[in-house]
Structure formats: structure tokens, C-alpha cells
N, C-alpha and C positions, 0 to 999 in steps of 0.2 A: 260221332267222330271223336277221336282221342287226340291228345296233344302231349308234347314233351316240352318242359321248361328247363332250360340249361342254367344250372345253379351251382356247378361244382368248382368253379374257378377259385383261385387263391386271392384275387383282388389285390395283387401286389402294389399297384399304383395308388391304392387307397390306404396303405399302411401309414401310421400305426393303427388306424381305426379297425382295419380288418384283422389285426392280430387277435382281437377279442370278439369281434362281431363279423359274421360272414357278410360279404357284400350284399346279397339279396335282402338282408334284414336291416341294412342301414336305413335310418328314418328320413323320409321326405314328406313334408306336409302332414306330419302326424301319423304316418303309417309306414310299414316296411315297404321298401322299393318293390319287392316281388308281388305285393298285393295289386299293383297297377296292371301287370300283365295277366295275373290270375283273374282279375275282374274283367278284363277284355275278353278272355277266353270264355268265362262263364256267361257273359252277356251275349256272346255269339253262338250259344247253344252247345258248347262243349262242356260236358259234365264229368269227364274222367281225365285226369292229368297225371302224367309221370313227371317226377322231378329228380334229375340226377344230382347227387350230393357227394362231396368229398371233404372240403375244408370246413371244419366246425359243423359237420353234418348233423350232429345231435341237436345243435341249437336250432337249425332250420326245421328239423322234424318236430322238436318241442314247440316251436312257435306256430307252426301251421297245422300240426296234428293230422287228423284224417281228412281235413278239408271241409267238413260239414258246415263249419261256421262261415265259410265262404261260398256255400252252395255248390261244392265240388266234392268229388272223390279223389283223393290223392294217393298215388302209389310211389314209393321212393325207390330209386335205383342207385344203390351205393357204388362208388368207384374207389376201390382201394388204391388204384393207380389211375391218374388222370388220362382220359381217353380222347381229349380234344373235343371239337364241336361236332364232328361227324360220327365217330364210332359209337357214341351213346345210342344212336338209332339202331345199330346192329344188335346191341344188348337187348333192346326193346322190340325186336322184330316180332316175337310172339305176342307181346302186349298189343301191338297194332293189328295183328291178325289179318294181314293182307288188305286192310282198308286204307283209304285216304287218311293222312294225318297231318297235323300242324306242329311245327317246331318254333319256339319263341325264346328270345333272350330274357333273362330276369332283370336286366339293368336298364330297361327301356320304358319310357313313358310316352304313349302315343294314343290318339283317338282314332285309330285305324278302323275303317268299316270292314271288319273281317268277314262278315256275312257276304258282302258284295265281292270281296276277293275270292272267297270259296266258290261263289256262283260263276265268276269269270273263269276260274281254274277248271271247273267242270265243263263249262261250255266250250272251252278251247281244247279240252282233252290233253292238257300238258302233263308231262311227268313231274314237273316242278314249276311252281309259281312263287316268285320272290317279291316281297314288299320293298319298294324303292322310294327314295327321298332325295331331294337335291338341297344340300345345305350350302351356306355361303362359303364354307371352307372345304369344298369337295376335294381339293388337291391333297388333303391330308389322309384320304381314305382310298381303299381299293374301289375301283369303279366298275359299274355294271351298265352296259350300253345297249339301248333298245332301238328298234326300227319303228316306223310309223304304225305298225300293227302290234306294238308292245312286245314283240318277240325279242329275247335276249340274243344279240348277235356277237357280242364280244364281252369278255370279262378281263379286267386289267387288275391283277392281283399284286399288291405290294409284297415283295419278297426280297430280303437282304437289302432293303433301302431303295429298291428300284421296282418299276412296274414290269410285270411279266404278262404278256398278252396271250389270250386264248380266244380265237386263233391268232397266229402271228400277223397275218395280213387279212384285210377285208375291204372290199370295194362297196362301201355303202355310207350313207349319211346317217349318223347315229346320235342319239341323245344320251348324255352321261348322267348317272345317278349313283347313289350309294345304297347299300343294303341297310334297311332300317329295323331289323330285329325279328322279322316273322317270315317264315316260308311254309308252303304247303307241298306235300309229296305224295306221289302214288307209290305203291309197293315196288313198281318196276325199277325204282331208283337203286334198289339193293344190288342190281346186276352191275352197277358201275362203281361200287364202293371198293376201296383197297382191301386186300386180304388181311392186312396187319394194322393194328392200332398202335399209337394214336394217329388220327388224321382229321383234317379240316373239311367241313361240309363245302365251303366255298372253293378253296384252292385245290382240294384233292378229289372232289366229286363233281360239283356243278361246273366248274371251269372246264375240265376235260370233256364233260358232256356237251357243252357249248362248242368247243373246238371240233367235236365230231359231227356237229350239225344237228344235234337233237333239239327239238322245239321247246325249250324252256321259255317261260313267259315272265314278264315283269308287271307288277301292279303298282302304279304310281300313287303314293300317298302325299297329299298336299296340305294336310292338317297339322295338328300339334305333334311335335316329335322332340324329345329330349333323351339324352343318354348319359349315364354316369360312367365316365372313363377313368377319372382320377380325382385327386383331392380338389383341384381347382374347379372342375365341372360340378362336383358335389356342392361346394360352397356357393357357386353361382346359381345352381338350381334352388338351393334352400333360400337364398336371398330373393330370387324371383318369386317364389311361393309366398314369402313373408310380405313382399310388396303387393302381391296380387293373389290373395288367398283363394279366390274362386277360379284361378286359371286352369286347374286340373280337375274341375268338377265333372268333366265329361269322361274322365278315365277311371 
């Protein structure tokens, strides 16, 4: 199985740090942030990873090289123009070669049991399985709501400062979560992608699929989860690691 790690963003909310250092290379706990997700993928049996790059791409490629030092093979996917979170999958369609694939964010630290998530994905025969988490501040994020069988029945996407529901109405008791940085796809997902880039995986692909009644699944992660959104969250994460150096040993 192959994976895509999304690393092309500008990191605007982390300026001025990201004026000279791309967000995936910002240091947390003595290592680049992107090492956390690359380690997760490698430990889960994924040995070939594509990384999309744009902002300060040469620095990312120089820092990670061909991936051998991390037990991986890395293929770089340059984006002269940013493609969003969804369209990079289109560029890499031949790379995935019709097989099941994983997509992961480069700004997330989590001890996700990805092997179990892949197993569930295959058992359920889902076109997409999305890793979910419930933070204390869920109201600040787009929401993914699942039923008792962990099927995603509604996605509530923040757009223009308000929640847009996919589908509009649903008669069911649902549990709300947020996306926590990893999803698994079958090649059938390409049939539901917009023809024109850029586009978002969540808002432009998966949410319309849910609205059409397709059986997307959620995988609830209840362990460690941290994400670097801005300067404040980066400072908080570094302080947390300084106070508890072994906190992220499992990542």
C-alpha cells in the first residue's frame, strides 16, 4: 500500500517562522513535524510515500531525501500552483495504480492504530474511511457525524463562517467528531472528484458522497492527537513536550 502526505501548504498562520522554514520541517521534540506521520506510516507497513510540495519545496526535499534514512521510499509531487487537499490525489492517480491508498496530513501528531483502521476499511468494503477524534473544542471544526455502525451519515463543513450540512436533513441519532488527519481511499473515489482543481477532499469530494448516500466509514481514534494550526498551538505543543519529554514516544 502507498500513501500521500500533504505538505504543500504555505503555513500562513505560522508566519514569520514559515517565511524561512516550511511548516512540515518546524521542530517539535527535536525532530521535524513531518517525521511523526512518516513514522506512523512506516510502522504500519507502508514503504512508499508521495509528498506533495510547493512552498520552500527544495528544503523539504533536501531534509528528507529519498526517504531511506526513515525506512521509506519517497516520491515528490511538485505543485507549481497549489491544488488544495483533494486534487493532489488526481495528480498521483498513476502512482496509486488502482490500489487502496492512505492520505495523511503532515502537521499532525497521533498514535493512531493505522493497521486496525486499514483492517476495518477492508472488512467494511468502504470507498473511504476517515480517522475521527472528539476534541474539547469540537465547535471550532467541521464535523463528521457517524451512526452506531460507524457509518458517516452527515458532514457539517465550515464554509464562509457557517456550517453547511451534507445532507441537509437526516432522521438519525448521530455522534459528532472531527477529522484527525488520516483517511483511506479506494480508487473508486476518483469517480466523485471535481473535474477542475483546486478542490478539497472533505468539502468537495467526501461530503457530496455522504449526501448521495454512499457508505463512507469513520474510525474513531481515542488516543494521542495534537495538530499544529498556528503559532499559539506550536508554542503550546513545544511547552508540553518540554514538560513531558516522553509524551510522544509512541509516535
